[in-house]
N, C-alpha and C positions, 0 to 999 in steps of 0.2 A: 605481390598479385596487382593487378590492373585496377584504376578505380572504378570501372564498371562490374568487375567481376566482384572487388571486394562489396559495394554496392547489395549488389543479388546477395550475397552470400550474408549479410547481416540482416536484410530484410525479409530473413528467414526466421529470423528470432519470435521467440513469442512476445505479444502485445496482451496488457493487463488497465485494467482502471482502478485509482484511487478515486473516494470520493469522502467528501467530509460533510455532505448533506447541510450545505450553507443558506443560511435563511437571507434572502436579498431583502430589500428595504422595501417595504409595503407587504410582505407575505408573511406567511405563518410558518411556523416550525412544521405545521401538519403537511401546509404547502411542500416546504424542503425534503420532509421523508417520501411524499408520492414522489416527487420528481427523484430522487435517489432509486425507487423503486423502477419507474420507467428508464431509467438510465439503465439498469441493470439488465433489464429484457433486452434493450436494445443492443446494449452488449454483448448479449448472449446471443442474439441474431448475426450479429456481424462477426460474430467469431473471437472474440477475446476470449483468453482464458481463464479469467478471475477477476471478481471485483470486490474489490475492499474497502472497509468501512474504520473510520478512524472514532478515538477517544479523546473527545474533550469536553470541558466542563465550567459552568458558569460564566459561558458565555451566549449573550441571547442571539449571536451570529451564527453559531453552530448548532444543528439539532443531533446531531450524533453522539452521545453521551454515552451509551452503553451498549457498546458493540454487538454481545450475544444476542440482545434482544431484536436489535435492527437486523444481524445476520440470519436470527431463523424467521424475518418476515421475509428478508431479499432471498433466503433459499426455497421459501415455499411459494414464491410467486415466479420461480424461474426451474429450469431443467436439468442443464447442465453446466453449465457455468461454474467455475468455485467460486465461493464467497467465504472471505476471511475478513480478519479485524489487522488494520493497520496505524494502530494495534492497539492489541490490549496492554494498558500501563500498570505493569506487572506490582509495582509497588505501591499502588493504590489498591491492592487487594489480597486476602487471602490463597495464598496457594491452592488449596482444596477447593474453593469457591470456584475460579478460575475452571480448574481439571474438572469440576463438576458441568459447570456451563458446557463446555467443549464436547466433552464426552455425550452430554446430551446432545446436542448440535450433532455429532456424526453420527449418533442412532439414529436422528431423525433423517439424515442425507449423506448416508455413508460414502465416503470416497470424494466428498464435495467441500469440505470443511478445511481453510485454513488457520491456525492460530498463530498469527502475525504477534510478537512479543516486544515491548521496550522496554525502557527503565526511566524514559521522563515523566514527569508529573502530569502533564495534558491539560497543565491550568495553572492559577497565582499560587502562591505559597499557604496563603489562608486556608483556600481551599483544600488543597490537597491535604493539610494539616486535619480539616474535616472528613475527607475522605478515610485518611489512614487511622483516625484518633490520636495523633501522635505528632509531636510539634519536632520532633529531631531527625535525621536522616537514615535512623537504621535501615528501613525499607530497600533504600539506594543502596545500600553497603550489603545488605544478603543478597540482594538480586540474581547472583550466582547459585547459590543455597536453592533461593524459593524458583528459581528457573527450574533445576535439577528436580526439584521436587514436583514440581507439574508435570513435566518429561515424564519421570518414573510413574506419577498416581495414571498417566496417560498410556503406558505400556511399554516405555522406553528407558527402563533404569539405567545408570551411568557411573553409579556409587555404590559402596558397599552400604551405606547408612541413609537412610530419609523417610519422609512421610509416608512413601510409596511401602515401606515393610509394614505400616499399620494402617492405611487407607488406600481404596480402591476409589477411582472415580466411577461413579456409578449415575446413570445405568450403562452397564457395562456394553459398549460398542462393539460389534465385531473385530473392525477397526480403529486404530487412532486417527486424529486429524494433524496435518502436518503440521509441523512445529519450526516458526522461520523466524529468526532473530533479526530485530529492526534495529536501525542504529545510523548516528550522523555523526562518528566520533571511531577513532582508533580501538578504545576499549570495546566496544561492541562487537567491531570487525575480528577483533585477536579472539576472542569469547566465543564468538561461531564458529572461526576456524578451529579452535580446542576440541569443540563439542562435535565437529563435522555438520553444522547446520546449514541449512541454505539461509543466505543474509542476503537484509535489502537496505539498501541505503537511502536515505533520505535527500538525494541530488536538487529536489524541488523546496530545500529548506533556504537554499543559497547562501550555505555559510562555508560552503569550498569544502575543499579535503576528500574529493572522491576518488579521485585516483589511489591516493595515498591509503586511504580506506579499503578498498577492494584490495589493494597489493597487501597489506597487513593481512586481509582475510586469505587470500588465498597462500601467503608464505605460512599461516598457521596453521593451516588446514591439515587433519586428520581424518583419513577416512573413518567412519560412523557405519553403523548397523541402519541409518536409512539413506547415507549419501556416499559412493566412492569417489566423488571427485568434488572441487567446488565448484556450487551454483550461486549464482550474484546476479540480484534483481536490483536495479536502477531506478527511481523514479525521476519523473521530468514533468516539469510546467510543460503544458504544449497548449497552443490553441489554433485551429487550422481554420481558412476562412476561401471565401472566394478569391480575394487579396489581401496584399499583403497590409495596406492601410487599413482592411477590415479586422482584420487579426490584432493588429495592434489597436487600435478601435475598443473592440471587443475585451482588452485586458486592462484597460484601465481601470474598471472596477477593483479587480483582485489586486492589483499593483498599489492603489490607494489605501487599500484594507494594509495590505503586509507594511507597506511604510509606516502607517498608523502603527502595528503593531512591534516597528522596531523604534519606536517614539512614545512606549510606553500608553495607548492608548488601542481602544478596540473599536474602530471605525465600521458603519452599517457596508454591506454591500451596495452599494449605490449605482444606479442606470448610468450606461456609459457616460450619457452628455453632462448628468449631476457629478459624475466622477470627475470628469474633464474641467466644470466648473470651479470645482473644490479649491480652496487658500491653498493647501498644501500639495496642489497635483503635480506642479512643475517639478518640485523636489522629488515626488514618488516618482514621475516618470524619467528624470535625471538617475535615479539609483540603478546601478548596476543589476543585471540581473541573467540567469541561465536560462530563462523561460524560452521555449521555443515558437515563435511567431512567425503566422506568412501561410502561404500557399499550404495546400498538402505536399507539393513537392519539396519545400521548402521546409518544412516539420519534418518530413522523411530524412533528409539530405540532415539535419542536426541531430534526428535519433542516430542515424546511421555514425556520426563521428562521433558521438557521446559512447556507442555500445564501442567503435574501434580503441577509445581513449581508456576505458573502464573495462574491455573484454568481456562486456555483460552477458548473461543468460538470457537473461529477458529485460524488457522494459515496461513501466507502467506509468499510464500516463495519467496525471492529473491537471482537470481542464476545470477553469474556475472562470466561470463568466455569469454575469448578473441573470441569465435567461436560460434555461432549459434547454430550449431549440437550439440555441446557439452549440452548448456542450453537444447533443445528439450530433449536430450536423458535424463538429470536428471530429468526433468520433470517424463517422460513415466517412468523410472525404478521407482522413488516412488510412481507414481498410482500404480505398479505393486503390491506393499507391504500394501499401505494405498490409498484403492478407494476413489477418491475424492467424494463428498456427490452428483453431479450427474451422478454419475456412476449406471451402473445397480448392477454393486455386491454390491454396498454400501445402495442403496434404498432397495435392496432385504432383509438387516437384520428386518426391520418392516414391510414390505409388504406396504408400504406407499410411491410410487414413488413420487420424487419431491416434498415432504413436508418439508424436512429438509434445499433444496437448492433454495424453493420459495421464503423465504426473510428472511433469519436467524439474519439480522441485525435490526430488527425492521419494524412498519407497515410504508406503505406511505402514505403521506396524501391526501384525496380525497380535489381537488379543484372545487372551488365553478367558474363556467363559467360567 
């Protein structure tokens, strides 16, 4: 396939958005949550097919602690975009509690709720122990069984025995939310494949192993009641600006914060000028990253290359900047050169509006009343 033809094909892939509700230096958690709401509204207007929020605990720089609560707010302030968790860290929670939370979200906003599930703590060990009320790792080891229990209680039983035999997630919705397994390792990739679930790989973590993980997922995949063939979502850190230099300048605060986390420190999300003046900035800037930075065309070329390498079915953009205006502008610029699946330009390619965006990550289960 010629490069131009390949690029055109890949740019038909759906695009979506991941946001952490970052609390920038000098702002409040309320400001961060308001910004995430405005970002969701703009992403919907631009045609991005879903907006996910994360689960992190005991971090002053992250306001997204309880995905279900934030999702309810975002869904109520939008109309069509899918709203999801990126993700719920299941070992921190009782399966019945998660099933009930997402059953309620689905009942309130049918057909729009994604339950992205992960097994990382989303915090430090002491906070995880406080959340789980235990200091051992039993919940990590029980993750596959707990996942099956959540799926069963939401209308997708996959085993002969489980909590779903005795409990049902209420309120009872007419459909169940989409369950998508998140991961940054081969374990999650293989489990997603075995269960026939969509799989989202955290490429934006900069930990490597993306291609290997998606290959494990596809090699392990068995068709399921919700999915006939693999569906792979790959997250990518991306900042588009009017010039490459501007994009790199805007990336400074997030690069410094990421370097701090890798060296055991939670640094604030500083304005770009303050980040550039920080004593650790030179080391942070020199650290290798998979982030896509540049003009819209440069970012789109990077996304096309990532799609080619991974065979992704969907790309999810994580844009970490100090200011909301820069995040909005980045989404707008990328949408101009890579029309998301929900836009008129993208739908016009095959004359079948909304089919690609309707539910690309699998069939929703009908739930008996």
